[in-house]
N, C-alpha and C positions, 0 to 999 in steps of 0.2 A: 288111632292116628298118631304118627310120631310128632315130636315137638316142632321140628322144622316145618313140616307140612301144615301143622295147625297154625303156626304163626303167620305163614304166608297167606293162608286162607283168609285171615281176618285183618290183614294190613290194608287200610283204605288207600285209595290212589291219590295221595298228596305228596308233595315234595318233602323229603327227609333231610334235616340238617346233617352236615357231614359227620359230626360227632355221634348223633343219634343213630345214623346209618351204620357206622362202624361198630357201635355198641350192640346194635340189633344183630348184625351179621355174625359178630363174634359169639353172641348168646346162642345162636342156632347152629354154631359150628361151621360157619362159612367164612373163608378168608375174604375180607372186604375188598381185596385187590385181585381176586380170582376172576376169570372170564365170566363165570356164571353170575357172580355178584355185580360185576360191572354191567352186564346185560340187564339185570333186574333194576339197577340204578337208572339206566336209560329209560326203561319202561316207566318207572316212577316219575322221572323228570318229564317225560312226554305227557303222562297223565295229569301232572300238576299244571301244565300249560295248555292242556286240551289240544295237543298237537294233532291228534287224529282228525280234527276239524279243518286243518289247513291243507292246501294242495301238497302233494307229495314232494315236489321240488323244495318247498319251504321247509318241510320236515328234514329232508336230506341236509340242508344248510344248518338247521338248528342242531341236529345230532353231530354233524362234523365240527361245528363251533364248540360243542361240549368236549371235544377231544383236543382243543388247542392246548399246546404245551406238552403233549404226550411225546415221548421219545420216538425218534426214527429208528427202525431196525430193518436191515437189509435181508432179503431172502426169507421172509417170515413163513413162507409156505413150503420151503424145501426141507421137509422132514426126511430123515433117512429111511430106507426100507420101502415097503409097499405103500402106494399112494393112499392117503387117508385124509379125512376132513380135518384140517388144521384150524383151530379157533384161537385167535389172539386179539384181544381187545385192549391189551396192555402196552403194545408198541405197534407201529405201522410202517409199511413202505407206501409208495405213492398209490399202488393198486389197492392194497387192503384198506387204506383209509376210505377211499370212495366206495369200495365194495361193502364194507361193514356199515357205513353210513346209509347206503342205499338199502341194504337188507334190513337194518333196524327200522328205517322209515317204512318199508313195506309191512313189517310186522306191526308197527304202530297203527298204520291205516287199517290193517286187518283185525286190530285189537287182540293180537296174539300176546300172551303174557308169560310164556314158559321158555326156558332155555332150550329145551328139546325142539320146540317149534322154530326157534331162531336158527338152530343148526340145520333143520330141514330146509328152511328158506335159503340159508347160505349155500348149501349144496346145490339147490335148484339154480341159483344165479351163477355160481362159480364154474359149474361143469356143463359140458356140451349136452344139450337136451335135458339137463338136470340130473344126469346119471353119472355116478362116480364109478368109473371102470378103468382104472389105471392112470398113469402119469399123463398120457396123451388125451385123456378125456377132460383134463383141466384146460380152460381157455387161456392160452399163454399170450397170444397176440391181441393187442387192443382192438384192432379192426374185427377180428374173429369174435372177440368177447361181445362187441356191440352187435355184430350180425346175429349171433346165436340168441342173445337176449332180446333182439327185435322179434325173432321167430317165436320166442316164448311169451311175448307180450309184456316184457319187463321194461324195455326201452323203445324209444323211437329215434331213429337216426335222422336228425333234422339238418345235417350238414349241407346237403344239396339245396334244400328249400330256402335256407337263409343266406345263400350266396356262395356255396361251395363250387369248386371246379374239379375236373377229373383228377383222381389220384393215380398216377401212372408210375408204378414202382414194383419191381419183383420182390416178393417177400420170401426170404429163405435164410434169415439170420441164424435161427436155431440149428437147422440142419448143417449149415456151413461152419458153425462155431460150437460144435458139441462139447469142446473142452471147457466152455463157459457154463455148462449145465451139468452138475454132478450126476443127475439121474441118467443123462445121455451118455456120460462117460462110463457109468456103471453098466448100462444096458444099451450098447451101441446097436443092438438088433431092433431098437425102436426107431432108428433113424429113417429107414425106408417108409414106415407108416407115417412118420412126421412129414416126410417129403410129400406124401399124398395129401395131407391136410394143407400144406403150403400151396400145393398145386390148385386145390379147391379155392383157397383164398385168392390166388392170382387170377382165377377165372371170373371173379366177381367185379361188378362195377362199383368202384368206391370213389368217394369225394373227400376233399379237404378244403379248408379256407386258408389261403396263403396269408402269412402274417401281415402283409401289406394291406390286406382287406379287413383285418379283424376290427379295427377301430370303426370302419364304415358300417359294419353289420352288427356291432356290439349290442345295439338296442333290441336285436332279435334273439339274443341269448338270455335265457332265463336263470334266475336263482336256482341253484341245485342241478343245473345241467352238468353232465359228466364231460370233461374235456380230455381228449387224447392229443398230446403234443407231437406232431409229426416231425421227422428228423431227416438229416442228410446221411445218417449212418446207413451204409449199404446193407440191403436185405431186411431192414427193420422198418415197420410202419410208424410206431410211436415209441419214443424214448422216455416219456414222462406222462403222468396223468394228474388231474386235479378236479376240483369242483368250482363251478362259476359262482361268484358271490358279488352282489351289488352293495356298495357302501357310498353314501353321500353322492349318489348319482353317477358313480364310476364303477366300471367292471374290474374286479380283481380275481385272483384264484386262491382258493383254500387248498393246501396240499401238504404232503409230507415230503420235504425237499431232498435232503442228502444225509448220509451218515454224519453224526455229530450235531445235527440240527433237530428241531422239534416241529410238530405240526403247527403250521402258521398260515397267515394270510400274507400274500405278497405285498411288499412295500410299494412296488410299482404296479400300475394298471396292467391288465393282461397284455395289451398290445406293446406296452413299454417293456414288459418282462420278456416277451418273445423277441423283440428287436435287440435286446441286450445279449441274447444267446445265439451265436452264429449258427450252430447246428440245428436250431429249431426252425422249421419251415412254415408252420401253421398249426391248425387245429382240426380235429374231428369233434363233432358235438352230438352227444346222445342225451335225449330228454327222458327222465323217469316217467313212466306211465302209472296212472292210478291202478292199483291191483284190484282184481276181482275179489270181492268179499264173499 
């Protein structure tokens, strides 16, 4: 057994002080800031607090909170060349923050403890049907992301049941703005297939909660719910995403905001935040489901 494997086999599940963790990871030849070591840190953090005993939404919040202060990075999934599974736990955009928090929470509930298993879970959540099959197999639109992960048993779309109304909007932003997407510029032959995906999205019955109603229904939104912020931008369903978090009896959003900022919790309550941004029209709400162990 090699030294690295031997050490990991006999490390107990307790929280490691930062200096000890760095010394340990360096001793076994692992960069303490690498994606693999960060993943293992989160597993150790979860084990120390017995997070696997908590509802998955609470785990999503705790993991997301552990990323507070991490740098924002735009387009973290847009690697050049053939579509591949990109893992980045060192910086986030608004999607990868909630996505990685959700995936880590699912791993914790399943008591998964390896980086390879984390990557398999990440692929399952990120791609249509869990299958990585080119650029268009990635779930680019928030409403499509929610729809596919409802079908996979990862999420429950609770928007309608907590007070949502019909979301009536034609979704076609990507196909009508290919210049905004490097992979579509490189491979314009993908656009007709993308249009078919958008047509399928437009045939679905979708709901959103107008921002004027968010305060009224806030009590029905749970810690750890995934929030899609709907927008006035033509052809687009959601322009931002985040995670619902309750503090001192008020609902806020934990998110990766914009370039130059870090992962943070909004200073304003969720409804105040939405009111302050004119292009925001409301929210879609998806609730993480307990994974089958």
